C-alpha positions in Angstrom: -12.3 -14.2 12.3 -8.9 -13.1 11.2 -8.6 -9.3 10.7 -6.4 -8.5 7.7 -5.3 -5.0 6.6 -4.8 -4.6 2.9 -1.9 -2.3 2.1 -2.2 -1.4 -1.6 0.7 0.1 -3.5 3.1 0.0 -6.4 6.0 -0.7 -4.0 8.4 0.6 -6.5 10.5 -0.3 -4.5 9.2 -1.5 -1.2 11.2 0.3 1.6 11.6 0.3 5.3 8.9 2.9 5.7 6.3 0.5 4.2 7.5 -2.3 6.5 7.4 0.0 9.6 3.9 1.1 8.8 2.7 -2.5 8.2 4.4 -3.6 11.4 2.8 -0.8 13.4 -0.6 -1.8 12.1 -0.2 -5.4 13.4 1.3 -4.4 16.7 -0.8 -1.3 17.7 -4.2 -1.8 16.1 -6.7 -4.7 16.1 -5.3 -6.1 12.8 -3.8 -9.7 12.9 -2.0 -9.4 9.6 -1.0 -6.8 7.0 -0.9 -7.9 3.3 1.1 -6.0 0.8 -1.1 -5.9 -2.3 1.3 -5.2 -5.2 -0.7 -3.2 -7.7 0.0 -3.5 -11.5 -1.0 0.1 -12.1 -2.8 2.7 -10.1 -5.3 4.4 -12.4 -4.6 7.7 -10.7 -0.8 7.5 -11.2 1.6 7.6 -14.2 3.2 4.3 -15.2 6.6 5.7 -16.5 9.0 4.4 -13.8 7.2 1.3 -12.8 9.3 -1.9 -12.7 7.7 -5.1 -14.1 5.1 -6.6 -11.7 7.1 -9.7 -10.9 10.1 -7.7 -9.8 8.1 -5.5 -7.4 6.3 -8.6 -6.0 9.6 -10.4 -5.4 11.1 -7.4 -3.6 8.0 -7.2 -1.4 8.4 -10.9 -0.6 12.1 -10.3 0.2 11.2 -7.4 2.5 8.6 -9.4 4.4 10.8 -12.4 4.8 9.5 -15.0 7.2 7.4 -12.6 9.2 4.1 -14.4 9.6 2.1 -11.2 10.4 3.1 -9.6 7.0 2.4 -11.1 3.6 3.2 -10.0 0.0 0.4 -11.0 -2.3 0.0 -11.1 -6.1 -3.8 -11.0 -6.0 -4.1 -7.8 -8.1 -1.6 -9.0 -10.6 -4.0 -11.7 -11.7 -7.0 -9.4 -12.0 -8.0 -7.2 -14.9 -6.0 -4.0 -15.4 -6.4 -1.3 -14.4 -7.0 -2.6 -10.9 -9.7 -1.2 -8.6 -9.9 -1.7 -4.9 -13.5 -2.6 -4.9 -13.0 -5.4 -7.4 -10.0 -6.8 -5.4 -12.0 -6.7 -2.2 -14.9 -8.6 -3.8 -12.5 -11.3 -5.0 -10.8 -11.6 -1.6 -14.1 -11.7 0.3 -15.2 -14.6 -1.9 -11.8 -16.4 -1.6 -11.4 -15.9 2.2 -15.0 -15.8 3.7 -13.7 -16.1 7.2 -11.4 -13.1 7.0 -12.4 -9.5 7.8 -10.6 -7.1 5.4 -9.7 -3.4 6.1 -7.7 -0.9 4.1 -4.4 0.6 5.2 -3.7 3.9 3.6 -1.8 7.2 4.0 -3.7 10.3 5.0 -3.0 11.8 1.6 -5.0 9.0 -0.1 -7.9 9.6 2.2 -8.6 12.8 0.4 -8.8 11.2 -3.0 -11.5 8.7 -2.1 -14.2 10.6 -4.1 -12.3 9.6 -7.2 -12.4 5.9 -6.4 -14.7 3.4 -8.2 -17.8 2.4 -6.2 -16.5 4.2 -3.1 -19.9 4.4 -1.3 -20.1 0.6 -1.4 -16.4 0.2 -0.4 -16.7 2.3 2.7 -19.7 0.3 3.9 -17.9 -3.0 3.5 -14.4 -2.0 4.6 -13.0 0.0 7.6 -10.0 2.3 6.8 -6.8 2.4 8.9 -5.2 5.7 8.1 -1.6 6.6 9.0 -0.3 10.2 9.1 1.1 11.8 5.9 1.9 15.4 5.0 -1.1 16.8 3.2 -0.2 20.0 1.5 -3.6 20.7 -0.1 -7.1 19.2 0.3 -9.6 20.2 -2.4 -13.0 21.3 -1.3 -15.5 18.6 -2.2 -19.0 18.0 -0.8 -18.9 14.4 -2.1 -15.6 13.8 -0.3 -17.0 15.3 2.9 -20.0 13.0 2.7 -17.7 10.0 2.1 -15.5 10.8 5.1 -18.5 11.3 7.3 -19.9 7.9 6.5 -16.6 5.8 6.4 -15.3 3.8 9.3 -12.0 5.5 9.7 -9.4 4.6 12.3 -6.7 7.3 12.5 -3.6 5.6 13.9 -0.7 7.5 15.6 2.0 5.7 13.7 5.3 7.7 13.4 5.4 9.8 10.3 7.9 8.3 7.9 9.0 10.7 5.1 10.5 8.1 2.7 9.2 7.6 -0.8 9.9 5.4 -3.7 10.6 8.6 -5.7 13.3 9.6 -3.2 14.9 6.2 -3.4 14.8 5.9 -7.2 16.2 9.4 -7.6 19.0 8.6 -5.2 19.9 5.5 -7.0 19.9 7.4 -10.3 22.4 9.8 -8.8 24.7 7.0 -7.7 23.9 7.3 -4.0 24.0 4.4 -1.5 20.3 4.0 -0.7 20.8 0.8 1.3 19.8 2.6 4.6 16.2 2.9 3.4 15.7 -0.7 2.2 15.7 -4.2 3.6 19.2 -5.7 2.8 17.8 -8.4 0.5 15.8 -5.8 -1.4 18.9 -3.5 -1.8 21.0 -6.4 -3.0 18.4 -7.4 -5.6 18.2 -3.8 -6.9 22.0 -3.5 -7.2 22.3 -7.0 -8.8 19.6 -6.1 -11.3 20.8 -2.5 -11.9 17.3 -1.2 -11.3 16.6 2.6 -11.3 20.1 3.5 -12.5 
């Protein structure tokens, strides 16, 4: 059974930090593949600076290139909005019955799980692969504590990469050369399309 890690995100834009984390997951954990699940809109985030879905998907495809252990998928772009992880997982399990799906997430997202739709069902069905992120504040929540105690969590010792889409967008807006933080094909597409300027 193929083990696939689902790496959800807006990928606005996808950057070398995302690729490094996905690559780490396929090399240093039991996952066979990591799929970039480009989300149309995270219900917990504002939509202000989000590029159109097809642009973010295309950049993810450019970043992955011909790496057969990484994949950019439009699954969520074809499901009802707003997208919820549990619904996407149900769809994927029906479409790929011989695959075993896990979630790849940053440590900061781990502490928002009590806000997720049908989280108790999700953690039963889906292991979590968690990479280190700086967590400045974690709210006290008995519900969250219960969820964390019941979830199948794999904390991975991936290098901490402090690059964000916000940092890249702000840099581009200020006229900075942000090519160091993006796959060359992604940077070229951003420049050609005048994104984030």
